[in-house]
C-alpha positions in Angstrom: -157.6 114.9 2.5 -154.2 115.1 0.9 -154.5 112.2 -1.7 -156.8 112.1 -4.7 -156.7 108.5 -5.8 -156.8 104.9 -4.3 -160.6 105.0 -4.2 -161.0 101.8 -6.3 -158.3 100.1 -4.2 -160.0 101.0 -1.0 -163.4 99.7 -2.2 -161.9 96.4 -3.5 -160.0 95.9 -0.3 -162.9 96.6 2.1 -165.8 95.3 0.0 -166.2 91.9 1.7 -165.8 93.4 5.2 -168.7 95.9 4.8 -172.3 95.6 6.0 -174.7 94.5 3.2 -176.0 98.0 2.2 -172.5 99.5 2.1 -171.3 96.5 0.1 -174.0 97.0 -2.5 -172.8 100.6 -3.0 -169.2 99.6 -3.2 -170.0 97.0 -5.8 -172.0 99.5 -7.8 -169.1 102.0 -7.8 -166.6 99.3 -8.8 -168.9 98.3 -11.7 -169.9 101.8 -12.8 -167.1 104.2 -11.6 -167.6 106.8 -14.4 -171.3 107.1 -13.5 -170.9 107.0 -9.8 -168.4 110.0 -9.7 -171.1 112.2 -11.3 -173.9 111.3 -8.8 -175.0 112.8 -5.6 -175.2 110.7 -2.5 -179.0 110.5 -2.9 -178.7 109.5 -6.6 -176.1 106.8 -5.8 -178.2 105.5 -3.0 -181.2 105.2 -5.3 -179.2 103.6 -8.1 -177.6 101.0 -5.8 -181.0 100.3 -4.1 -179.8 101.5 -0.8 -179.9 105.1 0.6 -177.9 108.3 0.9 -177.3 107.5 4.6 -175.7 104.2 3.6 -173.4 106.1 1.2 -172.3 108.3 4.0 -171.7 105.3 6.2 -169.6 103.7 3.5 -167.4 106.8 3.4 -166.9 106.5 7.2 -166.0 102.9 6.9 -163.3 103.8 4.4 -161.9 106.4 6.8 -162.9 109.2 4.4 -164.3 112.6 5.3 -167.2 112.4 3.0 -168.7 111.3 -0.4 -166.9 114.1 -2.2 -163.5 112.7 -1.1 -164.5 109.2 -2.3 -165.5 110.6 -5.7 -162.3 112.5 -6.1 -160.3 109.4 -5.3 -162.2 107.2 -7.7 -161.9 110.0 -10.4 -158.1 110.1 -9.8 -157.9 106.4 -10.3 -159.8 106.7 -13.6 -157.3 109.3 -14.9 -154.3 107.0 -14.3 -152.9 105.8 -17.6 -151.3 102.5 -16.4 -152.7 99.7 -14.2 -150.2 97.4 -12.6 -151.2 94.0 -11.5 -149.5 91.7 -9.0 -147.5 89.0 -10.7 -146.4 85.9 -8.9 -143.3 83.8 -9.7 -143.6 80.5 -11.5 -141.6 77.2 -11.2 -138.2 77.4 -12.9 -138.8 81.0 -14.0 -135.9 82.8 -15.9 -133.9 85.2 -13.7 -134.8 88.1 -16.0 -138.5 87.5 -15.6 -138.2 87.2 -11.8 -136.3 90.5 -11.7 -139.1 92.2 -13.7 -141.9 90.8 -11.6 -140.4 91.5 -8.2 -139.6 95.1 -9.4 -143.0 95.7 -10.7 -144.7 94.3 -7.6 -142.5 96.6 -5.4 -143.3 99.7 -7.6 -147.0 98.9 -7.3 -146.8 98.5 -3.5 -145.0 101.8 -3.1 -147.4 103.7 -5.3 -150.5 102.2 -3.6 -149.1 103.1 -0.2 -148.3 106.6 -1.3 -151.9 107.0 -2.5 -153.3 105.7 0.8 -151.3 108.0 3.1 -153.6 110.7 4.5 -151.6 113.9 4.9 -153.7 114.9 8.0 -152.8 111.6 9.8 -149.2 111.9 8.6 -148.9 115.4 10.0 -150.5 114.3 13.3 -147.9 111.5 13.5 -145.1 113.8 12.7 -146.1 116.3 15.4 -146.2 113.5 17.9 -142.7 112.3 16.9 -141.4 115.8 17.1 -142.7 116.4 20.5 -142.2 113.0 22.0 -139.6 112.7 24.8 -138.9 109.2 23.8 -140.1 107.1 20.9 -140.6 103.3 21.1 -140.9 101.4 17.8 -142.3 97.9 18.2 -142.7 95.1 15.6 -142.2 91.3 15.6 -141.2 88.9 12.9 -141.0 90.7 9.5 -142.3 93.9 11.0 -139.3 94.1 13.3 -137.2 95.1 10.3 -138.9 98.6 9.8 -138.8 99.1 13.6 -135.0 98.6 13.6 -134.7 100.8 10.4 -136.7 103.6 12.1 -134.5 103.3 15.2 -131.2 103.7 13.3 -132.6 106.6 11.3 -134.0 108.5 14.3 -130.9 107.8 16.3 -128.8 109.5 13.7 -130.6 112.8 14.3 -130.4 112.6 18.1 -133.9 111.4 18.8 -134.3 109.3 22.0 -135.5 106.1 20.3 -135.7 102.4 21.0 -136.5 99.5 18.6 -138.3 96.8 20.5 -138.8 93.3 19.0 -139.4 91.1 22.1 -142.7 91.2 23.8 -141.4 91.1 27.4 -138.7 93.7 26.8 -141.3 95.9 25.1 -143.8 95.6 27.9 -141.1 96.4 30.4 -140.1 99.5 28.5 -143.6 100.8 27.8 -144.8 100.1 31.3 -142.6 103.0 32.3 -143.8 105.4 29.5 -145.6 108.6 30.2 -147.8 111.0 28.3 -144.7 112.6 26.9 -143.7 109.4 25.0 -144.7 107.9 21.7 -145.3 104.2 21.1 -145.3 103.2 17.4 -146.7 99.7 16.7 -146.0 98.0 13.3 -148.0 95.1 12.0 -148.8 94.4 8.4 -151.8 92.3 9.2 -153.0 94.6 11.9 -153.9 91.5 13.9 -150.5 90.8 15.6 -151.5 90.1 19.2 -148.1 91.3 20.6 -148.3 94.7 18.9 -151.9 95.3 20.0 -151.0 94.4 23.6 -148.1 96.8 23.7 -150.3 99.6 22.3 -152.9 98.8 25.0 -150.2 99.1 27.7 -149.1 102.4 26.2 -152.6 103.8 26.2 -153.0 102.9 29.9 -149.8 104.9 30.5 -151.2 107.9 28.6 -148.5 107.7 25.8 -149.4 108.8 22.3 -149.8 105.7 20.1 -149.3 105.3 16.4 -150.0 102.2 14.3 -148.7 101.2 10.9 -150.8 98.4 9.3 -152.2 97.4 6.0 -155.3 99.4 5.0 -158.5 98.7 6.9 -159.7 98.5 10.4 -157.9 96.0 12.6 -157.2 95.1 16.2 -153.9 97.1 16.1 -155.3 100.2 14.5 -158.2 100.2 17.0 -155.6 100.5 19.8 -153.8 103.5 18.2 -154.5 107.3 18.4 -153.1 107.8 14.9 -153.5 105.3 12.1 -151.1 105.1 9.1 -151.7 102.6 6.4 -149.7 100.7 3.7 -151.0 98.9 0.7 -152.8 95.7 1.6 -150.6 94.1 -1.1 -150.6 90.5 -2.1 -147.4 88.6 -1.5 -145.3 86.2 -3.5 -146.0 82.6 -2.7 -142.7 81.8 -1.1 -142.2 85.1 0.7 -145.6 85.7 2.3 -145.6 88.8 4.6 -141.9 89.6 3.9 -141.4 91.3 0.6 -143.8 93.9 -0.7 -145.2 94.5 2.8 -141.8 95.2 4.2 -141.0 97.6 1.4 -144.3 99.4 2.0 -143.5 99.8 5.7 -140.0 101.0 5.1 -141.4 103.5 2.6 -143.6 105.0 5.2 -140.7 105.2 7.7 -138.6 107.0 5.1 -141.4 109.5 4.5 -141.8 110.2 8.2 -138.0 110.6 8.6 -137.7 113.0 5.7 -140.7 115.0 6.9 -139.2 115.3 10.3 -135.8 116.2 8.9 -137.5 118.9 6.8 -139.1 120.4 9.9 -135.8 120.9 11.7 -133.6 121.1 8.6 -130.5 122.9 9.9 -130.4 120.9 13.2 -130.8 117.6 11.3 -127.9 118.4 8.9 -125.7 119.2 12.0 -126.6 115.8 13.6 -126.1 113.9 10.4 -122.7 115.6 9.9 -121.7 114.7 13.4 -122.6 111.0 12.9 -120.9 110.9 9.5 -117.6 112.3 11.0 -117.8 109.8 13.9 -118.2 106.9 11.5 -115.5 108.1 9.2 -113.1 108.4 12.2 -113.8 104.9 13.2 -113.2 103.7 9.6 -109.8 105.5 9.5 -108.7 103.9 12.8 -109.6 100.5 11.4 -107.6 101.1 8.3 -104.5 102.2 10.3 -104.7 99.0 12.4 -104.6 96.9 9.2 
């Protein structure tokens, strides 16, 4: 399971996408979380006027392993002392207030994303990245930024990596992939047609596929072998899809990179030292020319 909170967030995010019986259970838990965490699946089914089978189906819809995990996550939420709420900017807002709001929104996004990351899925993604002959990161629009960030990070530790941001170039590259390669699709909405299509091509080639989307089932996540999620955060009015969501995606890339570095620590340090020396040498040559 790995994480022991984000249950209330999951229920809030998925509530309107659930079948009627599961929605009733989600609504009951959101209204009476303290009571729900002390119930059995049978008791919750009875109290929500559904059934224990519907409770189990709800857990599956939330990508959880069972009712016990859901209860632990909700209980973890109840133990948190502070609740951060998204705060949008207002017309002619003072700079100090904007700084505070943007910072708090970013902190909330990072924390929610950390809570959503399933360590089993993260470990599976890590193993794929460690074993992959070549790694293709693909994202378009705002999601191209974490793809490029991943490329430069993995390149520094001598991983055969590409950052693809054009559909035709991505299709050309992935069409020649094999079952030894990894294709990592990034889409905040999870409904980016280009990303879903590239993962579909990768699957046909037998490559291992990983998705990074906001929490919940989507077209992109359905195409991937391994699903990683960020917070389904709200966005500031004037920067929709490009502030908190980007920070959440970069946060997951950083976590993957650090986990990979930890697995091959000595070798990673050697690679980073080599790249640092090369960059320093370049800088020294530039200084001498000046």
